[in-house]
C-alpha positions in Angstrom: -89.2 37.5 -38.2 -89.8 38.7 -41.8 -91.2 42.1 -40.1 -88.6 42.7 -37.6 -86.4 42.7 -40.4 -88.2 44.9 -42.3 -88.7 47.1 -39.3 -84.8 47.0 -39.1 -84.4 48.6 -41.9 -86.5 51.4 -41.7 -85.5 52.7 -38.5 -81.6 53.1 -38.7 -80.5 56.6 -38.6 -77.5 58.6 -38.1 -75.9 59.5 -35.0 -73.4 62.5 -35.8 -72.9 66.1 -35.8 -70.7 68.4 -37.6 -66.8 67.9 -36.5 -65.1 71.4 -35.3 -62.8 73.3 -38.2 -59.5 72.0 -38.6 -56.5 74.4 -37.8 -53.7 73.0 -40.0 -54.0 73.8 -43.7 -51.7 71.2 -46.2 -49.7 72.6 -48.6 -50.3 70.1 -51.5 -48.7 70.6 -54.9 -50.1 68.6 -58.2 -48.9 67.5 -61.3 -51.8 68.2 -64.2 -51.3 65.8 -67.3 -53.0 67.0 -70.5 -56.5 66.2 -71.4 -57.5 62.8 -71.0 -61.3 63.3 -72.8 -62.3 66.2 -74.7 -65.9 67.1 -75.5 -67.4 65.4 -78.6 -68.2 67.0 -82.2 -70.7 69.2 -83.0 -74.1 67.6 -83.1 -73.2 64.3 -80.7 -74.2 63.7 -77.1 -71.2 65.1 -75.8 -70.6 68.2 -78.0 -70.7 70.8 -75.2 -69.1 69.1 -72.2 -67.9 65.8 -70.7 -68.1 66.2 -66.5 -68.5 64.8 -63.2 -66.4 61.3 -64.0 -66.7 58.6 -62.1 -64.0 55.8 -63.1 -62.7 52.2 -61.8 -60.1 50.0 -63.1 -62.1 46.0 -63.5 -60.4 43.0 -65.1 -57.5 45.1 -66.7 -59.8 47.3 -68.2 -60.8 51.3 -66.9 -64.5 52.1 -66.8 -65.4 55.8 -67.3 -68.8 57.1 -66.5 -69.5 60.8 -66.8 -71.9 63.7 -67.3 -72.2 64.7 -71.0 -73.6 67.8 -72.2 -75.3 68.5 -75.5 -77.8 71.1 -77.0 -80.5 69.2 -76.4 -79.6 68.4 -72.1 -77.6 65.9 -70.2 -77.3 62.7 -70.0 -74.8 60.0 -69.1 -71.8 58.4 -71.5 -70.1 55.7 -71.1 -66.1 54.5 -72.1 -64.3 51.3 -71.5 -60.7 50.5 -72.7 -56.8 49.1 -71.7 -55.6 52.1 -71.2 -56.5 55.7 -69.7 -54.0 57.4 -72.1 -56.3 56.0 -75.1 -60.0 55.9 -73.8 -60.5 59.5 -75.9 -60.1 56.8 -78.6 -62.5 54.1 -77.4 -66.8 54.1 -78.4 -68.6 56.6 -76.3 -71.9 55.4 -75.3 -74.9 57.6 -74.4 -77.1 55.4 -71.7 -80.3 55.9 -72.8 -82.1 53.9 -70.2 -81.1 55.9 -67.4 -83.0 59.3 -68.1 -86.1 57.3 -66.6 -89.1 59.8 -66.4 -86.6 62.6 -67.0 -86.6 62.9 -70.8 -83.8 65.7 -70.9 -81.5 65.5 -67.9 -79.7 62.3 -66.4 -76.2 63.5 -64.1 -73.7 63.2 -62.0 -72.8 59.4 -62.0 -71.2 57.3 -59.2 -70.5 53.8 -60.4 -69.4 51.0 -57.5 -69.5 47.1 -57.3 -71.8 45.8 -54.4 -70.2 42.8 -53.1 -72.7 41.8 -51.2 -74.8 41.4 -54.4 -72.5 40.4 -56.8 -73.7 43.7 -59.0 -72.5 47.0 -60.3 -74.6 49.4 -58.9 -74.6 53.6 -60.9 -76.2 55.9 -58.6 -76.9 59.5 -60.2 -79.8 62.1 -60.5 -82.4 63.2 -62.6 -84.5 66.6 -62.5 -87.3 64.9 -60.7 -88.1 66.4 -57.3 -85.1 68.7 -58.0 -82.8 65.8 -58.4 -83.8 62.9 -56.8 -81.4 60.0 -56.2 -81.6 57.2 -58.5 -79.8 53.9 -59.3 -79.6 51.3 -62.1 -77.9 47.6 -61.7 -75.7 45.7 -64.3 -74.5 42.4 -64.0 -71.4 43.3 -66.3 -69.8 46.3 -66.2 -68.7 46.1 -70.0 -72.0 45.7 -71.1 -73.4 49.4 -71.3 -76.7 48.5 -72.8 -77.5 46.2 -69.7 -78.1 48.8 -67.2 -81.6 48.4 -65.5 -83.8 51.3 -65.8 -83.4 53.9 -63.0 -85.2 53.0 -59.7 -85.3 56.0 -56.9 -83.2 55.5 -54.0 -84.8 57.3 -51.5 -88.3 59.4 -52.0 -87.2 63.0 -51.4 -89.7 65.0 -50.2 -87.6 68.3 -48.8 -88.3 70.8 -51.2 -84.3 71.7 -51.0 -82.0 71.3 -53.9 -80.1 68.0 -53.4 -77.2 66.9 -55.7 -74.1 64.7 -56.1 -75.4 61.5 -54.1 -72.3 59.3 -53.1 -72.6 55.7 -51.7 -69.7 54.3 -49.5 -70.2 51.5 -46.8 -68.1 50.1 -44.3 -69.0 46.2 -42.9 -72.1 46.8 -41.3 -73.9 50.5 -42.7 -74.6 51.6 -46.2 -74.3 55.5 -46.4 -75.8 57.8 -48.8 -73.7 61.7 -48.6 -74.8 64.6 -50.8 -75.3 68.4 -50.9 -78.4 70.2 -49.9 -78.8 73.8 -51.6 -74.9 74.0 -52.3 -74.3 74.6 -48.7 -73.9 71.5 -46.1 -73.1 68.0 -46.3 -76.1 66.0 -45.1 -76.1 61.5 -45.2 -78.3 59.1 -44.6 -78.3 55.4 -43.7 -79.0 51.9 -43.9 -77.9 48.5 -42.9 -75.6 46.8 -45.6 -78.3 43.8 -46.0 -80.7 46.1 -47.1 -79.2 48.2 -49.5 -80.6 50.0 -51.3 -83.6 50.5 -49.9 -84.3 51.1 -45.9 -82.2 54.5 -45.6 -83.3 56.5 -42.7 -84.0 60.2 -42.6 -81.1 62.9 -43.4 -78.5 64.5 -41.1 -76.3 67.0 -41.7 -72.7 66.3 -41.1 -70.1 69.2 -42.4 -70.2 72.4 -43.7 -70.1 75.0 -45.4 -69.1 72.9 -49.0 -70.5 74.3 -52.7 -71.0 70.4 -54.4 -69.5 67.3 -55.4 -68.8 65.7 -52.3 -67.0 62.5 -52.4 -66.1 59.8 -49.2 -63.1 57.7 -49.3 -61.6 55.1 -47.2 -57.8 55.4 -46.8 -56.5 51.8 -47.4 -55.1 49.9 -44.5 -56.4 52.8 -42.1 -59.0 53.5 -40.3 -59.3 56.7 -41.8 -62.2 58.5 -44.3 -61.2 61.6 -46.3 -64.2 64.0 -47.5 -63.0 65.5 -50.3 -65.3 68.6 -51.3 -65.9 71.4 -53.9 -65.9 75.1 -53.1 -66.1 78.1 -54.9 -63.2 80.6 -54.7 -63.0 84.6 -56.4 -64.5 84.7 -59.9 -66.7 81.1 -59.3 -63.2 79.6 -60.0 -64.0 75.7 -58.2 -61.5 74.2 -56.1 -61.4 71.2 -53.8 -61.0 71.5 -50.0 -60.2 68.2 -47.3 -61.8 67.2 -44.3 -61.5 63.5 -42.3 -63.2 61.3 -39.7 -62.2 58.4 -38.0 -65.6 57.1 -38.8 -68.3 57.6 -41.6 -70.6 58.5 -39.1 -68.0 61.5 -38.0 -67.8 64.0 -36.6 -65.6 65.2 -39.5 -63.1 67.7 -39.3 -61.9 70.3 -41.7 -58.2 69.9 -42.6 -57.9 72.6 -45.7 -60.4 74.2 -47.8 -57.1 74.4 -50.4 -56.4 70.7 -51.0 -56.5 71.2 -54.2 -56.7 74.6 -56.5 -55.6 75.7 -59.8 -52.5 77.3 -58.5 -51.4 74.2 -57.3 -51.2 72.6 -60.3 -47.6 71.6 -62.1 -47.7 71.5 -65.9 -44.6 70.1 -67.5 -42.7 72.1 -70.4 -44.1 70.6 -73.1 -47.8 69.9 -71.8 -50.9 71.9 -72.3 -51.9 74.5 -69.6 -55.2 73.3 -70.0 -56.8 74.2 -67.0 -57.1 76.9 -64.2 -59.6 75.1 -62.2 -60.6 71.9 -60.3 -63.8 70.8 -60.2 -65.8 67.6 -59.7 -63.0 65.5 -59.2 -62.9 61.2 -58.5 -60.1 60.1 -57.1 -58.4 56.7 -58.9 -59.4 54.4 -56.3 -57.6 51.4 -54.9 -60.6 48.8 -55.1 -63.7 48.8 -56.8 -66.3 47.6 -54.3 -68.5 49.7 -51.9 -65.7 50.9 -49.7 -64.4 53.5 -51.8 -60.8 53.1 -51.0 -58.0 54.8 -52.0 -54.3 55.3 -51.2 -53.9 59.2 -50.1 -50.1 59.6 -50.8 -50.2 58.4 -54.1 -53.5 60.2 -54.9 -54.5 60.7 -59.1 -57.6 62.6 -59.6 -59.5 62.5 -62.5 -61.1 66.4 -62.6 -63.5 68.3 -64.8 -61.4 71.5 -65.8 -60.9 74.8 -68.4 -58.7 77.5 -68.5 -60.2 80.7 -66.7 -60.9 82.5 -69.8 -63.3 79.6 -70.7 -65.3 80.4 -67.9 -68.1 82.7 -69.2 -72.0 82.4 -69.9 -74.1 80.4 -67.9 -73.1 77.2 -66.5 -74.7 74.6 -68.9 -72.7 76.2 -71.7 -69.3 75.7 -70.0 -66.6 73.3 -72.0 -65.4 71.2 -69.6 -62.9 68.6 -70.4 -61.8 65.8 -68.2 -57.8 65.6 -67.4 -56.0 63.3 -64.6 -54.0 65.3 -61.6 -51.3 63.5 -59.4 -50.3 64.3 -56.1 -47.1 65.5 -55.8 
């Protein structure tokens, strides 16, 4: 029986094709609050940029994980607090254990509570094997020093570049989505009872995209949204939207202008702090592996900057974090 279970875990494959292009583009306006989190002072682990946020609310507290950029490289930072508008004043923790064999690079975290095992997972990328996906676990998200040393989520053999890994589950299957070569979305699957082991071969499920693909279930409906980053003129970043009735697809494009800089509205007294909408994560309606949200009341924590600051090489760009709210 044990051997049969192992065989089952190793033999699951994703049966999905690419959905047709959708015709109806949607005009959406977003209200942009001020900067939620700025990069730190000189000499700190996030002195250059704070980016790639992943955030959950648990037991009345917000838990924010992000990519921290300094002169020395990339790492993952953590901040916890009762209120969003006071996160910037809370202690910042550099999660030292999470670099593993990659001494100067850990980035693009995703955090969620995996209910079947009653533990928190942090999925992220290292520079090993051109951005291999890894994971770490924690019994208590309030303890930033308790994350386990990273373990490979899948063994990457494809020489192409894989980035921005994202896990979401339905009742039976765990899906790992990622972007390959800044061109297409691929997915791998394993039974929920086998997670985090047993992922099958990657299958292309949607294109074209640039990166930062995040997938959500709409709370109360059998529908899923894929929010993905695209590049516009001058390398300006914005988001598109695709939808499906199942995680296995087919995925249909809704619009490539779901959230863009020219759709942002700033209050009269607010600071026009960004012209870009990049690597954002929806504020979720839960904390577990279903990754649910409510699109009619969507709030997205994004990285952004003014157009005038988007100069020089990518590692030096001064990304900051802020929230935009769908109107």
